[in-house]
C-alpha positions in Angstrom: -12.1 -6.6 15.9 -12.6 -3.9 12.8 -10.3 -3.8 9.8 -10.5 -2.7 6.3 -8.0 -3.3 3.2 -8.4 -1.1 0.6 -6.4 0.7 -2.1 -6.7 4.5 -1.6 -6.8 5.2 -5.1 -9.5 3.0 -5.9 -12.7 4.4 -7.0 -14.7 1.3 -6.0 -13.1 1.1 -2.8 -13.8 4.7 -2.1 -17.5 4.7 -3.1 -17.7 1.7 -0.8 -16.3 3.5 2.2 -18.2 6.4 1.4 -21.5 3.9 1.2 -20.7 2.0 4.1 -19.2 4.7 6.5 -16.7 2.2 7.9 -14.1 5.1 8.2 -16.6 6.4 11.0 -17.0 3.5 12.8 -13.9 2.6 14.1 -12.5 0.6 11.8 -8.6 0.3 11.6 -8.3 1.2 7.6 -5.1 -0.5 6.1 -4.2 1.0 2.8 -2.5 -2.2 1.0 -0.5 -0.2 -1.1 1.6 1.9 1.3 1.3 -0.5 4.1 1.7 -4.1 2.9 -0.4 -7.0 4.2 1.7 -9.3 6.5 1.6 -13.1 6.3 -0.2 -13.2 10.0 -3.0 -10.8 8.5 -3.5 -12.8 5.3 -3.4 -16.2 7.0 -6.3 -14.5 9.4 -8.3 -13.5 6.2 -7.6 -16.9 4.9 -8.9 -18.6 8.3 -12.2 -16.4 8.0 -12.8 -16.9 4.4 -11.6 -20.9 3.9 -9.3 -20.1 1.3 -6.6 -18.0 -0.2 -8.2 -18.7 -3.6 -11.3 -16.9 -2.3 -9.1 -13.6 -1.8 -7.1 -13.8 -5.1 -8.2 -11.1 -7.9 -8.0 -12.6 -10.9 -8.7 -9.3 -12.3 -5.4 -7.9 -11.8 -3.4 -7.1 -14.8 -0.3 -9.1 -13.6 -2.8 -12.1 -13.7 -2.8 -12.0 -17.3 0.7 -10.6 -17.6 2.4 -13.3 -15.8 0.5 -16.2 -17.5 -1.4 -17.1 -14.7 -4.5 -18.3 -16.4 -3.2 -20.7 -17.9 -1.5 -22.5 -14.9 -3.1 -24.7 -11.9 -2.2 -22.8 -9.0 -2.3 -24.0 -5.7 -3.5 -22.5 -2.2 0.3 -21.8 -1.7 0.6 -20.1 -4.8 -2.2 -17.9 -4.4 -0.7 -17.1 -1.1 2.8 -16.2 -2.1 1.2 -14.0 -5.2 -1.0 -12.0 -2.6 2.1 -11.6 -0.3 4.5 -10.7 -3.4 2.1 -8.3 -5.3 -0.7 -6.1 -3.5 -3.1 -5.7 -6.6 -3.7 -10.1 -6.1 -6.0 -9.2 -3.0 -9.7 -9.0 -4.1 -10.7 -5.6 -2.6 -11.9 -4.6 -0.4 -11.7 -6.9 2.3 -13.3 -5.7 5.5 -13.4 -8.0 8.9 -16.0 -7.4 11.5 -15.2 -9.9 14.5 -15.5 -13.4 12.9 -17.1 -11.9 9.7 -15.3 -11.5 6.7 -16.4 -9.6 3.4 -14.5 -10.1 0.1 -14.7 -8.0 -3.2 -16.9 -5.4 -4.3 -19.9 -7.6 -5.7 -23.5 -5.9 -4.9 -24.7 -8.7 -2.9 -21.2 -8.7 -0.6 -21.0 -4.6 -0.5 -25.1 -4.8 0.9 -24.4 -7.5 3.5 -21.1 -5.1 4.6 -23.5 -2.1 5.1 -25.9 -4.1 6.8 -23.1 -5.5 9.4 -21.7 -2.1 9.8 -25.1 -0.6 10.5 -25.4 -3.0 13.3 -22.3 -1.5 15.0 
């Protein structure tokens, strides 16, 4: 399976798509604002990543707005928040078979590009 979860209007996601060419390698592209993540999809991401927390973005504006930085969140909280608000998913998320690539840090994007190149 090759799946890429992203935000269409996110310039960082657009740059990663362009640099890695995932859109030309047969990936199923899911724009998470217009096509919400299902509980099953999120559970699959968690199974590959090890936790919902690893998929959670603390950069989302609502993180501060909702006062979440002052709370001790559980795995159930992270799951619920990501399903309720697409901006809480750390983006992009790419899945290639049993490999998952989460977020946009340079090391992660380089690993994704290397994996895509092997396809």
